[in-house]
N, C-alpha and C positions, 0 to 999 in steps of 0.2 A: 574209582565205583564203591564208595561207602557200603558196608553190609548190611540188606534189608531184612532186618529179623522179622520183619509182618509178613514174610513169605509164610513163616510157621503157623501165624494166625490164622490163615485163609482156608476157607472151608473146601471139602470135597479132596481133600488131601488121601490118596489112596497108599497111605501106610504099610500096611500089611498085604499091599497086592501084588498077585502073581506073574503079570505081564511084564515082557520084557522091556515095554517102555515105561516101566516105572520107577522113578528118579530115586526111589529108595532101595532099590533091589541091589544095587552093589555095595551098599552099607550093610543091609541084612544079611546077603549071601556071600561077601567075601572079607569085608573089614568086619564085621562083629562076631564069627566064629573062630577068626584067628587071635584076636584081642583077647576075648574071654577065655581061651583056650590057654591061653597064658596066664592070665588073674587066676584062674583054676588052679593051673601047676603052681604057681607061687603060693597058693593058700593050702594047698594041698601038703607041700614040701615043706613049709615055715609055720602055719598059722593053724592047720586044722586041729579041732578039738571035737573026738569023738562024744556024742551022745550030748554035746552041749549046745543049744540052738544060737545062731550067730547073725547079726544083724547087718544089713548094708542098706546104706542111702544112694540111690542113683540120682546126682544133681543134672537137671536136664535131661531128664528120661526120654523126652519125646514121645514116640509112639510104645515104647517098653521094650525095644528090641533087647537090651543089655539086661535090663530090670526081670523078664522072663526065664533068660540062662541062670540067673542066679535062685529064682527061685523053685527052679526045676532040680536044683542039688540041695536044697532045703533049707535056704537061708530065708530068713523073715525079713521080708525088701520091703521099701519104700521107695516110692519114686516121684521125683519132685519137677514140675515144669512151670512157666509162666503161660502156656497155651493151652487153652481150652480144649480146642480141635484135637491137638494129638492126646491130651488126657483123656479126652472119649475115646478116642481109638485104641489108645492102650488098655481103659477100663475093659470095654467089649471085646477085645481080645483075650484078656485076662481070665474073663468071665467064661466064654467061649472054649477055653481049653483049661478051665477048671484050677486055676492058678490063683492063691491068694496074694493078693499086691496091695498095698496102701498107697495111692495116688495122690499127690498134695498139688494144690495151685501156690504156685510162689516161686520168687527169684533168687539167684543163688549168691546176690548179696544183701539178702534178707531172708535168711531162712527159717519158716515159723516152727523150729522146732527146739528142745529145751539143749542145755550143755550136755556134751557127755554121753550120749545117748546110743554111739553107733561104735562097732567094732569094725566096720570097712565104711569107706565111703568110695563112689566111684563118680567120674565126670569125664565123659569120653564125647568128643567133637563139640565141646562147650566152649573152653575156657578161650578160643578164637571168635567168640561172639558176644561175651560181655562186656557190660560198659566199665564194669571196675574192676580189675583182676585180683588186686591186692584184697579188694573186700571180699571176692567170694572165697579168696584161700583162706580169710580169716575166718569166714563163718564156717567152712568146711573144717577148719582145725576147731573150732568152739564145738562143733555138736559131735565130733569123736572121743571115743573114749581115749584116758590116757594108755599109750603103745597100740592105738589102733593103726590101720595102714588104710594109705589113700592111693587107690590106682587111676590114672589119668592119661589121657590120649589128645594130644593137642597138634596142630601144626607148626613146624617151622619157619619162621620168614627167611626164607632165602630164594635165590634165582630161578632154584627147580619147584618151588613149592610156587610161585610166581607162574612159571611157565605151564604146571601139573594145575594146578587149582584154580586159577585164575584163568589163564589164556585157554587152557585146552580143554577144561571142564566146565567153563561157563560161556567164554567169550565166542570161539571158534565156532560158526553155526555146522560146520562139517562134524566137528567133533564132542558137541557140549553135552553134557547129561544133566547138569544142573541149572537152575535158573539164576538168569542175572542177578548180581547180590547175594546169591546165597554165603558167599564169603567175600571178605577185604584185605588185601594184602597186608596194609599196616596194621590190622588186627593179630596177625600170624603171632605167635609166642617164642622171644629166643631163648632159648633154653638157660644161657647164664642170667637173664632175667627173671625166668621162672622160679630157678634155683635160689636166687637171693629171696625171692617171696617167700618161699617155703621154707628156707633156712630161717627166717624171720618170725614165722609164725609156728615153729615148733614141728614141722613135719617133715625136717632132715635131723636125723639124732646119730649122736657119736655111737661108732659100733662097740 
């Protein structure tokens, strides 16, 4: 089954909903806090600059889960996503919580941003959805400042990920919590392939 990115453009998605039946609840309450805590720890240990505003781009920001966490700790955050539905949810929730976040409409393959303008770029739950992985990484490299830092989270293409992310999460009706077509196993990213692309675009540097 191919992944169906059109599901992210459908109206009436309860991105910030509180109910247990909300399809984004696991992402919001379990996955996002864990990875943000890791990103924040790395920043504090290695890259924190006191009294210096730092910029972050959230590629494929969706409804703004990760963008809001970075904004809360003082980052100048820009989120970009191609779905007007998710951007509307992100803007409304940020406004309700008095968070200043710039949200833009756009695809990772063609970021509408100038070169060398972000200290950090985050891209989570996105690389396994894009049409051109190499182009997205190239664009991320382009908009990052020299010595910038790239945070990402994606899904490895293994039998375990096929069982968990495809069969259990999408296809088995007694266990599924995602819509069919949310992910396609053949678009999951092998680490060795991603490492090669990162290196070719200057995002892995000699220490």
